[in-house]
N, C-alpha and C positions, 0 to 999 in steps of 0.2 A: 830579451836583448842582452848581448854581452858587449860591454864597452870597449872599444879600442884603447890600448894603452902599451906602454913601454914595459918590458919584462927582463928578467936576467937572461932568457933564451930568445930575446929579440921582441919585435912588435907583436903584439896580440891583435890580429885583425877583428874589427868589429863583426857581430853577428846579429841579425834581427829576423824575426819571423812574423809573419802576419797571418793570424788565425782569423777567420772570417765564419760568420754564421749565414752564409747565403742560402737562399731557398734551394732544397734539393730538387734534382731532376725527377720527373715523373716518367711513365712508360711513353707517354704521348708527347713531351717536350723536355728539351734541356733546362738546366737552371738559367731563368731569366732574371734580370736585374731592373728594378725601377731606377730612374735617373737619380732618386735621392740615395739609394744604396751605393751606386757607381760614385756619388760625390763623397759619401762616407769612406769608400775604399780609397779615394784619391786623398782625402784627409789623413787616413791612417798610413798612407804609403808616404806622405810628406814626413812624417815621424821617422819611418824607416830610412829615408834618404838622410834625414839628419842624423841618424846613428851611424850609417854605414860609410858615411863619406867624410867623417871626422878623420883629423890629422893630429888630434890632441896626444900628448905624450902621457897624460895622466888620466886615469879612469873618472876621476872626480869632475873633471872638466869636459869629458868626451861626449860628443853627440848631443843628446837631448839633455845632458847635465848642465842646464842652463836656468838662469831665474824663472820663477813662475810668471813673471810679467811678460816672458818672451817665448817659452817653451811651446806655445800653441800657435805662433806664428809660421814656422815653416810648415805646419800642417794646414793651417787655414789659407795660406797663400797658394797651396797647391789645388784647392778646392776650385780656384778660378778656371783652371783648365778645362774642367768638365763643363764649363758654360761657354766654351769657345767652339763655334760651329764646325771650324776646320778640323780641331782635335776630335770632336765627336764623331764625325765622318769617317775617321780612321777605324773606329770598332763598333759604333752604334748602328747596327744593321738588323734588318728583319731576319729572324732565325731560319726562316723557310725560304725566302726569295733572295735573300742577301741584298735587298735593296737598302741604301742608306737613309738615315733619318731624314725626312723630307725637311726642306728649309722652312716650309710653311708651319710644319708642327713645331720646329725649333723656336720660330719666331713667337708663337702662341706661348711656349714654355717660358721663354725669355721675358715676355711681357708680364708673366704672372709671377716671375721670381721675386719681386718685391712687394708683393700684396701682403700688407700687414706688417712690413718691415719695422715700422716704428714700434708696433705693439710687441714684436719680437726682441727688439732692443730693450724696451722698458722691462720685459721679462727678465732678460739677463742681468739688467741692473738690480731688479727685484732678488734673483737669486744670489747675486753677489752681496747684497746688503744682508740677506739672511746669513750667509756664511760669516760676514763680518760680525754681525750682531751676536750670533750664538758663541763665537770664539773670543768675544772681547767683552762686550757688556752684560751678557746674560749670566745670571746667578742660577745655576742649577739647583741650589738649596733654597731659593727664595719662594716667593708666592706666585710668580708669573710663570705659566706654562709655555713650553715652546710654540704650542699652537696660538697662543695670545700674540705672541711676538710675530709670528707670521701672519696672522690676521691683520695687526697693525700695520705692517709693512706693506701687505698687499693692498690694503684699503688706501695707503698713502701713495704708492708708487704705480700700480697698475690702473687700467681704467675700468675694471670689473672687480665686484666684491668677492670675498672669500667665501667659498662654499663651505658650509659646516660639514664636518665628518670626513674631509679629504685627507687631512694630516699628511700632507706632501712631504713633510720633514722626514718621514719614516722611510720614504723611497729615493731620498736625495743622496745618492752615494758619494758624491763629490764633497760632503761634508767631512768625510773622513779622508779621502786620497788626496783632497785639495783643501785641507784645512786652512781656512782664512786666505785662501789664494784664488777662490774661483773667479774673482773679478779678472784674472789673468787672460780669461778666455776673450773678453771684450777689450782688454788692453791690447793683447797681441793681434787682434783682428785689425786695430788701427795700424799697427806696424805692417801687417801682412799686406793690407790693401795699399798701403804707400809703396812697399817695395814692388808689389805687382804693377804699379803705374810705371815703373820702369821698363818692364816687359811689354806692357801695353804701348808704350812709345817706341820702343825698338823692334818689337814683333815677339810674339809668346814663344817662338822657337828659336830666337835669335842666339847662336852659339856663344858669341862673346858675353853677352848679358848672362846667359845661364852659367858660364864660366866664372864670372866675376861673383855671382850669387854663391855658387859652390865654394869658392875659395875664401870669400870674405865672411860669409854668413854660416854655412853648413860645416865647412872643414874646421873652424876655430872653435865650435861649441862654446863651452863658458870659460874658455882661457883668456877672453878679453871682455871688457864691458860691452854688453850687448847694444847699448845705445849708440856707442862710439862706432861698432860695426855697421850699424844701420845708417848712420850719418855718412860713413865711409862709401857705403854701396849706393845711397842715394845721391851722395855728392852734394848733399844739403841738409838743413834740419829738417826733421821729419814734421809733418803736419797731419790734420784729419780730413783733409779734403777728399781724398781718395776713399776714406772710409764713408764719408757721407754719401759720395757718388755711388758707391756699392750698394747703399741702402736705397737708392734712388731718391735721396733727401738733398742733393745739391742745388735744387732749383726752388728751394723753399720760400725764397724771397719773391719768386715771379707770381 
């Protein structure tokens, strides 16, 4: 990515590339994507939009140069469009017959969307606490190993015991790239779902809502306090109700 910024020669337009590892086509069929990979594509394209739609004059506040608490919100909000049937039918078609995705199949996919969502959320909390603990309280020169830290946290947070010999910390790349900020994925998702509720109310392809989202959230990058921008877009204080709804947990008291 190249950030948008003002230079002596004028404004440097932002540039972004999306490099994908989609399955390669074979002699008998083209490259076909499962729904999960389409969702990942939409997620990453959300980052692209955040970068290229910036109007910031300074690179340090341009596009995705925002707080870790918020950087994953524009990507995670975009995942919602791939769960909208009207959007899916625009491109999700049988590669031989051109038949659109049957509504009956979509309904089954949507019904299964939140299976295990509680466990998945606990897993994200677990990852965030690993990140916090290893970057804050952990003494690398002490007697406690990273495996012992992870084993303790997993037994406390998740609903299944630690499996000896897995050593997941060796493959947890976000420990470096998101040092002490992995929690931002879950934090950002609360903002993302709350902002998406505005699209749900007004229509997911409503131009005015999309324009407001572009101008208030995407264009300003980190040039203003992100929480203030979210409040401006929502026209209210943010809350977690839409987040719970996205997990299928909004009827927990019923």
